[in-house]
N, C-alpha and C positions, 0 to 999 in steps of 0.2 A: 537496650528496646529493639525491636524490629522494627525498620520502616517501613513505609507504606510507600504506595506507589503515588498519593496525596501528597506526600511529605515531599517527593522529588519533581513528581511532572510540573510540566508545564502547562500554565492553566489558560484558558480560552485562548487556543491557539488558531492561526492561522486558517481558514476552511475557505473549500471551495463548493460549488453546485454541479450536479451530472451538466446543466447547463453552460457554463464554463466552455468559452475557447478555448483550447490548447496553447494558444498560442501566448494568450492570458497569464495560464496554470504556470506555463515554462516561463513565463517573465517575472513571475511572483515567486518560483521556486530560485531561480536566478540572486532577482534582487534582495532574499532576505539569505540566502546563503542554506540553505534546508534541502532534504533530499524526498520529503516528501508529503503531501496533504490530504487531509482528510476532506471525503466527501460527501456532503449535507442534503436533506430536502428543504423544501419549504418551513418545513416543521423543527428544523435543526437535528433531526435523526439523522445517525449514520447510516452510510447507505455503502460506502465505498472508500479506497485510498488509492490515490496515483502518488505513484513512486518512479525515480528514474529508470527503473528496470521498464516499467509500463512504458514509459518514454521514448526506449531504446529501438522500439520496432519502429519508431520514423525514421533515423536513421538506418539502421543495418537492414532493413526489408525483412522480407519471408524466403526460405528456403523450402521448396517444394517438398512434400514429403517422398520420400523412397519408394518405390515400387518396381516390381516386376514385369515383364510382359510373358503371358503364358496361352498359346492359341488364339491370340486377336485378343486376350481378355488381359485387362492391367490389374494386378493384384496389389492393395497399398501393404507396405510394411509396417504402416503406422497411422492413425486415424485420421485420414483424412477430415472431420469435422474440426479438429483441433486448428490443421494449417488452415479453414475457414475464418477460423476465430482473431490465427496471426494476421489473415491480411488484414482482416477487418480493423485491427489493433495499427498495424502500419498504414493505413489510410484515413484513420478516424482521424475528425476535427475538434470535436467536444470532448470533453473529459471522459465524459457515458461511454465513450465508444473504447476510448482505451484502460479506462481503472479497474481495478480489481475491485469486484463484486462481492467479493465475502471477505470483508478485513477480520482478520485474527483481532481482538478486544480485550482489554481487561479493565477488572472495577476500581475505583481507589481504595477500598479497605483492603485490597492484596499487597500482597509485601513484594518487596524491591525484588527479592529473590524470585519470586513468583514469575515476575515479570524479565526478568534475566533469563531465568530457564527456557520460558517461553520463547523469546527474543532467540535464546542459542540453537533451540529445538527447530523451530521454524525458517531461521536463516533469515530474519527480518531485524531491519536497524530501529524501527518504531513500532507502538502500538498505542493506538486511540483508546483516551479513558473514556468510559460512559457511564452512565446512570442506569438506573433500573428500567429507566424507559427508552433506553438504546438513542438518549443524547450525548452529546459529545459534550467534556465536561474538562477534558485536558489531552495531553500527548506524552508518553516517555518512550525517552531514545536510547540508545546506547552512552550515549555522549553525557546524560541526565545522570546515568548509573557510576560512571567512572568517575564524572566528576563529585558524586556522594561518596563514591568510594576513596578518591584525595581527600574530603573534610575528614573522615574517620580516622587515616592514618596519622 
């Protein structure tokens, strides 16, 4: 029998809001030894995900985009708008300023195989599990899938 996401996900995951201070979010990640948190609005709808990768900007800073000078003009070799977004993340003080605001999600009825494929394809460690109203009902991680595999063998 094919296992579904609902069979292996963590129900009622720890969530934060866009207004949560970054220091508080970092403390939650460290205390619970987790690598990411779903971000929900006042109605409990998923609006983003905060991951360790999002927080790395705080420590690493931002490298300016490469450019060349030609006849007193600056020609950027990468999109300067991306650079502005990176600066915003590096200087952010709230979750809203650094979170990924287009989270990749999965539904509880989908198969664990689909979840694993999506994580592998998108190179992510976790998937928020949402219902038909975009409310978070759980989270499935690579660790959840590995533990399921271990119990089946």
